[in-house]
Structure formats: C-alpha cells, structure tokens
N, C-alpha and C positions, 0 to 999 in steps of 0.2 A: 709560337712556331713549333710544329710537331717534330718529333725525333727523326722521322724519315727525311724531312726536308733538311734538317741539320746534317744528317749523314751524307745525303747526296750533294749538298752544296759544298761540303768540305772535303769530299773524297778526291784524291788525285786520279782515280781510275774512273773516268766518266763514261767509258764505253765498255761493252761486254768483252771485246777482245783484249782490252787493256787489263781488265780485272782477271780474265782467264790467264793471261801471260804472267801476271803477278803471282797467282796461285801456283802455276807451274814452276816459277822460279824459286819457290820456297822449298822444293824438293820433297814432296810427299810420296808415299809408296802407293797410294790409291789413284794417282793421276801422274802421267809421265809422257815424255816425248819418245818417239821411236829413235833408233840409233842415227838416222839421217837428219832428224830434227825437222821433218816436214809433216808429221802427223802426231796427233795426241790421242791418248786413250785414258779412260777412267773406268773403274769398276765399282764405284760407290756414288751413285747419283744423289743420294740424300746428303752426303758429306759435301759434295760440290755445291748443292743448293745452299747449305748452311754457310759455306765459305763466301758464296756470292752475296748472301743476305748480310753477312758481316761487313761487306764492302758497300752496302747500300743498294743492292739490286733486289727487285721483287721476283725472286725465283721461288714459286710456291709448290710446284709439282713437276713431274717429268714433262708434261705438256709445255709448260712455260720455259723450261730448260731447252727443250727441242726447238721452241719458237725462237729463242735467242740465237741458237746455232743457225737456224734457217734464215733468220732475218739478216744475219751478217755474212751469208753466203758460204758457210761451212758445209762440206759434203759428208754425209754419214757413210762410212765404209763398212761398219759392222754394228750390230745392234744386240746388246746383251738383254734387252727387254723381252726378246722373243725366245730366250733360253729358259730352260727349267729353273726352278728355284735353286739358287747356288749359295749355300751358307758360307762357303770359303771364298766367295767373291773372285772366282777364277775366270768368270766371263767378263769381257771388256767391251765397252762401246768405243769405237774409233771414229775420229773426225779429222778432216784435213781441209785446209784452205791454202790457195797458192801464195798468199801474202802473210801467212801466219807461220813464221819460221823461228826455230830456237836461237839461231845465231844472229838474228836481225830483229831486235825488239822494236825498232822504229817502223818496221813494216806493219806491225800490229796496230800502231797508231793511225795508219793510213786506211785501215779497213772501215768502210762506211756501211751503215744500215742500208740494205738493198731496197726496201719498199717502205713507202710512207703509209700510214694508216688512212684508209679511205672511208668516208661515211658510207653506210649501207645504202644501196640503191633502193628507191621507192618501189613498192610492189606494183607489178604490171596488171594485176587483176582489176577489172573494171567493177564499179559498184552497180547495183541493180538500177539505180536511178539514171546512170549515164547510158545504159543500154536502151532505155526507153526514149531517150532524147531524139532518136532518128525517126520515131513513128509519128 
C-alpha cells in the first residue's frame, strides 16, 4: 500500500473544508479568520498547499487549490494572484462560504462537494466516412 493511501485512509480530515478548518484552528499568522468569523484570508498559498499535503490532500499548485475552493462552493472575494510581486506577503486572498464559520465547526462538516466529475463528452465532429454514407 502506498503512502498516499495510508495518509488518506487514516486522516480524520476527509474533506477539504474540514482540513481547512483544522489549519485555521492552529492559529497561523499567514491564514486567519476575519473578526466576524465568516471569511478567511491567506497570503501564502505555497504554505497552505504544504499544510494540505501534510493532511493527505493533493494540492499541487494554485490551480488545484482554487479548484478545491470552487468545488466546495467557496466564493473568492479578493485575489492576491493578480497583484504585483509582494515579498512581504501583504496581499491577501479572501474566501467566504455561508456554512464555513469560525464559531460553528460542525457547519464545516456539512459542506459537500458541489459537482461530481463527469466524463468528457464525445466529440461531435463527424468522420469523413460517415459524411459519405448519405450519398
């Protein structure tokens, strides 16, 4: 059995919102709640990916991180990726979800993935042989 399967089978944080809530509850300076506890922000996406990987998630780059936020229905409120290079990490990316609240950890457990992966639809282009069948 490979190590990824061991990590994901034994992890108590089986969904992205649960893992995100755990990371937020550890009290890091690079990811935090707003004062109302209904929005989160982070300024170090590489660190967030490393933390998620440590919990057994496959977060490889900013696209996969964004996909996780989108799949679980989080709304992006600001985007530090569009800012200039920021060596002091003063630009923040902000997300919100109506059920992702600081004082209600059980609500994070109720958040479900919004969409299932669908197989790619077959191409609608016709082959040259099928065009000649009507002649």
